[in-house]
N, C-alpha and C positions, 0 to 999 in steps of 0.2 A: 533593434537598438534599445538598450536598457538605460533608463535615466534614473539616477539615484536622487530621489526627491529631497531627502534631508540635506545631502551635501550641496546641492545646487540651489537650494532655497526655492524649489519649484512651487510647492503647495503652500498657500498662505492660509486657506480656510476651507472647511467643508461643513456646511450647516444645514439644518432643517428649516425650511421656510414654509409659508402657507401654500406655496405651489408645488412643493416637492423637494427633490434633491437640487441643491444649488452648489456649483463648483466654481471657485475662484482660482485663478492661476496666473503665474507670471514666469518669465524666463530671463536669463541674463541678457545684457545688451548684445545685439547681434552686430555682425560686420556691416559696415555701410558702404554703398557704392560711391557716395559722394565724399568729398575731402573732410567732412566733419568727422569722419572716422577717427581722425587723430585726437579728437577731444574725448573719446571714450577710453576710460582707464579700467583695466581689469579688476582693480581692487576697490572700485567704487561700489557702494551698496546697491543691491538689486532694486529695481522699481517695485512699487507697491503692487498688489494684485490688480490686474488691469484688463480682465475679460471674464465673462460669466457664462456658464452653461446651466440651464434649468431643465429638469425633467419633472413634469407634472404627473399627478395621479391619473390623468386621462391619457397618458402616454405621449402627450405633446412634448417635443424637445425644442426648446427655444435657445437659439444662438444669438448672443448679443455682440454686435460688431463694434470693435474699437475704431473702425474706419467708416467713412461715408460712402454711400452708394450714389454715384453720379453718372451711371451708365456704363461703368467699366466692368461690372459683373461680380464685385466682391460679395454681393448679397447671396451669391451662389457658390463662388469659389471657396470662400473661407468655411462655410458649413460643410462642404465636401471633405475638407481636411479632417474636421472633427468627426463627421459621420463615419468616415472610414475606420477610425480607431475605435469608435463606439459600437460598431456593427449596428448602426441605427436603421430604422425603417425610414427611407427618404420621404415617404408621404407624410410623416409626422413632424418634419422639420419646419419650424417657423423662425423668423428672423426679426430682430429689433435693432435699431440704432442705439448705441450707448449714449448716456448723458455725458456732459462735460465733467471730467473729474481727473485728478492726478492718477487714479487707478487705471486709466485707459491710455496711458502714454504710449507712444510709438516705441517699439523695442530698440530703435536705433537713434531717433532724433530727440528723445527726451521730452517731447510735447505731444499732445493729441493732434495728429495731422494725417491727412490723406493727400499724398503727393509724391512726386519723384518716381512714380511707377514702382512703389515699394510694398504695397499692401500685402500681396501674396507671399513674396519671399520673406518679408519680415515676420509674418505670422505662421509660416510653414511649421515651425516646431511647436509653438505654444498651443495652437489650435488642435494639433494632433495629440499633444500631451494632455490637454484637457479631456479629449475624448477617451484616451487610454485610462486616465485616472477614474473617470466616471464608470467606465466599463469594469475596472478592477473593484470598485466599491459595490457595484451591482452584483458582480460574481460572488463576492464575499457575503453579501446579504442573502443571496440564494443558497449558498453553501450552508449558512447558519440555519436557514429555514428548513432545508432538507437533511441537515446533519450529514453532509457528505463533504469530501475535500474539494477545494476549488478546481483541482486538476481533473476532476470527473465531470466538469461542466464545460459547456461551450455557449457562445452567444451567436445569435443570428436574427437579423431583421427586427431588432427591438425587443428581443426576448432572450432569457437565459434558459437553456435546455439541459435536461438530465434524462437521458433515455426518452420515454414518452411524456415525461413531465415538462411543463412549460410555465414560466412566469414572465409577464410583461415587465418592461422597465418601469412603467407606472405603478405596478403592484409592488415593486421592490424599492421605489424611490424613498419612502419614509424610513424604512429600515436601513437603507444604504447611507442616508444622511446622518444617522447616529453612530456610524462606525469611525474609528480612527483612520486617518489617512495612511495609506501604505508608504513604505520608505522608498519604493522604486516601482516604476512601471516599464513595461516592455512594449516598444512600438513595433508595429508590423513591418515586415520586409516588403519591398515593392511587389514581390510576387503575390502577396496576400491582399494587395489593395483592390477594393471593389469599385471605388469611385474615382480615386486619383488617376488621371490619365485617360479617363473615359469622357467622351463628349456628353455633356449634361445640359439640359435646357434650364434656362434661368428661372429662379424662384419668383422673381418680381415681375415676370412678363404678364401674367394674368391680370394683376391689379393695375398695371400700367395700360393694358389694352382696354379694360372695362371702366377705367376712370376712377377707381377707388383709391389708387395710390395718392398719398398725401404729399404734396410739394409745399414749399413755403407760401406760394401764391394762394394756395387753397385754404390757408388758416383763417377760420372765422370762429368767434365766440361772442357771447353776450357782452355788449359794452365796447367791443373793439372798434376803433375808428381807423380811418385811412389817412395817410399823410403823403404829400409830395413836397419835395424841397426844391426851391429855386436856388441854384448854385451859380457861382461866378462864371461868366461867359468866357473868361480867359484865365488860364492857370496863373495863380499868384495874385489875382485881383482881390480887393477887399470891399465890403459893403459900406457905402457912405450913408445912404438913407433908404427908407421904405415907406411907401404910401399904400396901406392895405384897405382903404375905405371901400373901393370897388370890389375887392376880393371878398370882404365880409358880407357884401350884399348878395353874393351868389348863393342860391338855394342849396342847402346842405352843408355849407361851410360853417364850422363851429368856432374856430379861432385861428389866428395867425401868430406864430412865435418865431423869434430869432434863435438860431442855433449856430455853432461855430462854422458850419459849412455854408450857411446862407439863411434863407427864410423858409419856414415850413408852414404849409397850409393844412390844417386839420379839418377833416370833413367826414360826413356820414358814409361816403363811398368814394370810389376812385374817380368817377366822372366829375363829381363836385370838387374834389381836391385838384383835379387837373384844370378845370375851368377857373377855379379860384386862384391857382398859381398864375395862370395866363393873365388874370386881371390885376396882378400886382404891378405897381410902378416902382421900379428899383433903380437906384443910382449907384454905380460901381466905380470904385477908384482903381483904374487900370494903369496908372502912371508907372507903377513899379512892376507891373506884370511882364511876363516873358512873351513879348510880341513876336514870336518866331515865325519865320517863313520857311517852308520846307525846302524850296530851291536854295535859299541862302544857307540853310543848315547843311545841306549836302555839300555845298562849296566849302564851308568851314571844315567839315569832316574830311573832305578830300585834301585840303591843305595840311591838316594834321597828319593824315595818313602818309603824306610824302616825307614825314620826319619820323625818326624812331621814338618810341615811347618807353614805358617801363618794361623791363625785360621779363618775359614770361617763360622763354626757353631759349637756350643758346648753346652752340657747340661749333668748334672750328672757326673758320673765317669765311663768311659769305662772299666777300670781295674776291678772294682768291678762287673760290669755287666757281663764281660767275665767269671769271676770265678763262677758265678751263672748259667752259660749256660749248657744245656744238650748236645748241639752240638756246635762246633766252626768251622766256615768256614773261611779259609785263602785263598785269591785268588789275583792274579795279572793279570791285563789286559793291553794289548799293542795295541795301534791304531796308524797307520802310518800318515805321511804327505799325503795330498790329493790335487790334482789339480782340479780346477773348470772345465777345459776342455770344455768350451762351443763349440757348433758345429760351430759357426762362430768365428774364432780367432780374437784377438784384432785388431782394425784398427781405424785410425782417420785422416780425411782430414782437412787441415788448410790453410787458405788464409789470409795473413797479408797485409794490405794496410795502407795508411795514415789515412783512416777513422776508422780503427780498425782491429779487428781479428775476422774472421768467422771460425767456427768449425762445421764439420759434423761428427757425430759419434753416436754409440749406447752407452748411458751412463745411469747409475742408480743414478748419483749424480751430477746434472747439476750445481748448484751454487758453489759447491766445485771446479769442473773443471773450471768453469768460473773465479773464484778468482785466481786459480793457473795460468791460461793463462794470466790474466791481470798482475799479478806480473812479469811473465817472459817478457812480452812485454813492461812493464813499462807504462801501460795505466789504465784508470779507468775500473772497472768491467762492467759497462754499455756499454762500447765500445767493449765488447766481446760478439758475438752472437753465440749461440749454437743451431744448427739444429739437434734435436734429431731424430734419425732414429729408425726403428724397431731393436730390439736386437735379434740376433740369439743365445739366451741363455745368462744368466748372472750368476746366482747362487751366487751372491756376488762379483764376480771378477770385474764387471764393476761399483762397488760402492766402490771405493778405496779412503779413506780420504786423501791419499797422491797424488791422481790424477796422477798416474805414467804414464800410456800410453798416456793420453791426454797431460801432460806436455812434454813428450818426443817428441810427434808430433809437438807441438808448437816450441820447441827448434830446431827441424830439419828444419821446414819451415823458421824460423828466420835465421838460419845459411846458408841455401841454397838461401835465398832471392827469393823464388819461392813458388807458391802454391803446396803443397805436401801432398799426402796421405801416411802416414806411415803404413805399413802393417806387421803384425806378421804372420809367418808361424805356422803350428801346432807345430813344434818342438820348435819354439820360445816360444809359449804359455806354453808348458809343462816344458820348462827349465826356464821360466821367473819369477818364484817365486810367492809370495803372496799365499801361500798354506794354507789349513786347518792345524793347528799345529798338530804335533805328541804329543800323550799323553800316559802316564802310570798311571794306577790306582792301588792302593794296598788297599785292604779292609780286615778287620777282623771282623766277625760278630758272636755274640753269640746268639743262639736261644734256645727256650724251646722245649719240646717234640712235640708241635703242630706247630712248624715252626715259631712262633712269635719271632721277634728280641728283645733281652734284652739289647744288646750292639751293637753299630755300629761305628767302627773306620775306617776312610777312608781318604787316602791321594792321591792327584792328583799332577802330574808333567807335565808341558808343558809351552809353550810360551804364553805370553799375546798378544791378538790381539788388545787390546785397548791402550796399552802403546805407547806414542808418537803421539797419534791421538787427535783431538779436543774432543773426547768422554771420554778421560782419567779421567777428573775431575768428570764426572758423574758416570762412570762405575767402577772405581778402588777406593775402600774405604779401608783404613787401610791395603794397600798392597794386597788386594784381587780383582782380575779381576772377576767381577760377571759373565761374559760370560764363564770363565774357569770352574766355579763350578756349573753353572746352571744345574738343573736336579739332582743334588746330595745334595748340601747344603739346597735346598728348597724342596727336595723330600718328599712326604707324608709318605713314608716308614721311612725315617730318622727322620723326625720331630716327628713322633709318637713313636719313640724309646726313652725310658727314659734316657738311657746313650748313648750319641752319640758325636762324635768328627770328624769334617771334616776340613782338612787343605790343603794348596796349596803351592807348590814350583813353582814360575814363573821363568823359566830359561831364560838366555840370549843367543842369537844366531844371526849370520849375515843372516840366512835364513829368508827372509821376509814372514810374515804370515798375514792372513786376514780371516774375517768371510767367511764361506762356508755354503752352504745350511743347515739350521737349527742350525748353529753356535755351541755353546757348547753342545747342546742336541744331536748333531751328534755322539759324543763319550759317553756322560754320560748315555744316554738311553740304549745303548748297554751293558754297564757295570751294570747298576742298574737292568735291566730286566733279565740279565743273573744271577746275584746274587740271585734274587728272585727265579729263577728256581733252583739254587743250594740249596737254603733253602728248597724248596719244596721236592727235592730229598732226602736231608739229613734227613728230618723228615717224609719221606714217605707220603707226601701230594700230592694231585692232584694240578698241577700248577694253574689251573683256580680257584679251590676252595680256595687255599691259598690267591690268589690275592683278591678274593671277601671278605675274612675275614679281610685282612689287609687294604682294602679300603672301609670298611663298612660305614665309615663316609664321603665318597667322592662320592656323587651320580652321578656326571658326568663321573667319571672314570668307575663306576659300569654300567652306562647305555651303554657305548660302549662295555665293556666286555660282558655284557649280550646279546646285539644285535649281536655282532660278533660270540659269542658262539652258539647262536640260529641258525644263518645262516650257520655256519660251521658244525652244528650238533655235537658239542663237546661231546665226550664220545662214539659216535657210531663208529663201525669199519670202517676203510678205506680199499681200495684195498691192497692186500698183498705187503709189502715193502714200503708203504707210511705212514709217521708219521707226527703228528702235533706238532707245537710249537706256543706259544702265548706270546705277549708282549703288554703292555699298557703304554702310556706316555702322559703327558700334556706338551704342549709348545705353545708359542705365543697365549695364550688364548683359545686354542682348545684341545680336548681330543680325542685320537686315539688309537684303539686296532687293531693290526694286528695278524692274524692267518695264519701261513704258513703250507702248505702241501708239504712235501719234501721226496724224496727218495735218497738213497746213494748206488751207484752201482760201486764196485771196485774203491772206492775213489772219484768217480765223483758225485757231488751234482746236483740234478735237482729239481727245484722248480716248482711244478705242478700248484699250485693255491694259491692265496693270498686273504683272506677275510678281508676286511677293514670296520671298523665302526668308524664314526667320529661324534663328537658333536662340531660343530664350532659356536654354537649359531644360531641366525637367519641366514637363508640361502638366499642369493640374487639370485644366479643362480645355481640351483642344477647340471646342466650339467657342469658348470665350476668347481664345487667342485669335481665331479667325475673325470673329466679330470686331475685335479691336484693330486688327490690321485693315479691315475694310473701313473702319472709322478713321484711321490714320490717313488712308488714301483720300477719303472725302475731304477731311479737314486740310490736309496738305495741298490738295489740288486747288481748293478755294483760295488759299494763301498764295500759291504759285501763280494762278491765272488772274485773280481779281482783287484780292483784299489789300487795302492800304488805308492808313490814317495819315492825312496830310493837313498842314496848317497854312492859314492865310490870315495875316494880321493877328497872329496868336490864337485864332479860333480854329477849332476842328471843322474841316470842310464836310465831313461825312455825318450822316444823322440816322440812317436806318438801312435796311437791307437793299434799298433801291440804289444807294450809292456806296455803301460798305457791303460789297457783294460777296457772297459765299457760293459754293457750288450748288447748283440746282439739281433736282432729281433727274431731269432729262439729260444732264451733262455727266452723270455718273457712269464711269466705264465699267466693263466687266472686270471683276477683281478675282484673281485666282491666288489662294493662299496655300503655301506649302511649308510644312514644319520639318525642320531638320531633326531627326531622332537624336536625343541628347540626354545624358545623365549628369550633365554639369550642373553647378549651382544655379538656382532659379535666378533669372533676370527679370527686368520689367517688360511690360507688354503695352500698356496704354500710350506710351510715347515713342518708343524706338522705331516704329514703322513710319513715322512722319518725316524725319530728316532727309532720307534719300528720295522722297517723292519728287520734290521740285527739280533737283538736278537730273533725275532720270528723264523727266519731261523735257527740260531745256536741252539736254544732250541729244534727245531724239529730234528736237526742233533743229538743232545744228545739222544733224544727219540729213534732215529733209530739205533745209534751205541754205545751209552754209553760213547762217547768221548766228553768232554767239550771243546768247542772252546773258547779260551781266548785271541786270537789275530786275527786281521784282516789285510789283506783279508784272507778268508778261503783258497783260492788257492789250493795247493796240500797237505794240512795238513792231509788229510784223506787217502792219497795214501799209 
């Protein structure tokens, strides 16, 4: 692949710095998997340079990531892309998080963000191009040194070679930096790749194992204080008064300040801040708060689901189609609010001086946080420096367009007039909102004797995660939040049904909601794949066979179904008491089938084995894909079996992992991951494995017990 640098505006600069050769690079806006693609216009100017490669005199190659590492593996995957084109010595690769700056904007979204399972596919071109550019400059520098044509040279393992002569990249860095940029670079063919497609161990493993990896919670420096904030006990409540006399008597407490989110206790360390917060006497005005009750909310949603909402998809006449049906399936599915519950609770350290504002945190959305901090401080965004740390889990919570926890930390530091690290406890995190929305689905499906749908009527009820965010203009069209109906309105099952109608009720609530791992697919796949299983049972069809027939024109779905079925030996007997369930779903440009092997003993569900098949297009790091599929199984099983946020008198009933339960180590099943060979465009990996997990398990439970699970978590429904 040859890239014309001048024509496409690829190279923005190549300069000599104190550390050696520095290459800045950018590429045009890429195609987006999400509907925001419509906002990208081909004639818009290219983004500013937004990533950097440094080659130092000591041969160290530093790759600066425009994305955050939160366990998904981009700390390794993106350097692999660059190293392949550079012919780098993998042992010399180092990685740094990029600062917050317009130069690091996402190639598709126009802001600096890590989310939507986009990091690898969005960077596939520009990280390779950066490596190819650096290699071209190094070759030219060596050619000038030896007075030979570039065509006489080759590169290998961090060196330029000419016969028996050899120069390391570090030796050539200064000379290369002074050269004019070439007008084009040629990218390697897949047959020439050394790293791409090869299982590669993670570059961040060692420091995470030995404890040297720096997370936000680890930040310490001279003068830094710790704060904890007392927030409203009910969403929508406001503070009437505060008595801080007892709090100020706690040893280590420095001061107590009011902030927009509540009352912050500033202390020398965490324990003092925590005890000081507990000593506060607070009076809250909850008269106007949203005193929701989960049971009442479900009833309200169910009533709405019995009526048609705003049309999301429509064809034919469902009334006519239903009258022609051999069997009719009427079903209602309920899914709860869910917390992201990352292992590292939220935290953010802030230092404000006359020179500007410095922030240390693990964030998925740097430029949004930077802009929010700048507005609070009344300074220009470029005077806000964000030092991105490793993230101890994110799952969407650290990519908040409202910049909630970063804004609060800046407000605390500003009010305290001190450098402060605002720390959330686990309880704060569970109570703190921005949950996956609760949803109710109601479907009525008419099928023929072979299980094929003749009519599909489907109504969804839930809060919009896009309303009130910068993404609203792109993602909400004619009253429909695309993330609420994704996986239903665009389902291959629905679209192939001659008579179909999908509608949405977007309800209002003071409960703050946000995208959660796999976004709308986290609830839609459970419903859709459960319904397909219901259709198979009603028509006495094998669940796999019915899916194969319904998806006969969808080869990538079929490829994962067939591979998973082959590896699971579908149709062959399992040990006594163990039953199979299957589900297939496409999201974020990838296709995943999950097969669960499950037993139910006296109401207790045990998942013995999960067989996963994924087609994510071209695979950069097979080891990374397998790890993410295992992660999706673990995360998805926790949500399916145990996790739930519920409300009583407006208060969240859960507080920590004892009652907001996630999967335990001893409950983790054997996970077998199989990759479909593919040369298709790269899809996502961090999220697509999750949606089919829950329906695969509940379909297996139905096979075992004859009981259809239509609400999550499964919990004690089988007791």
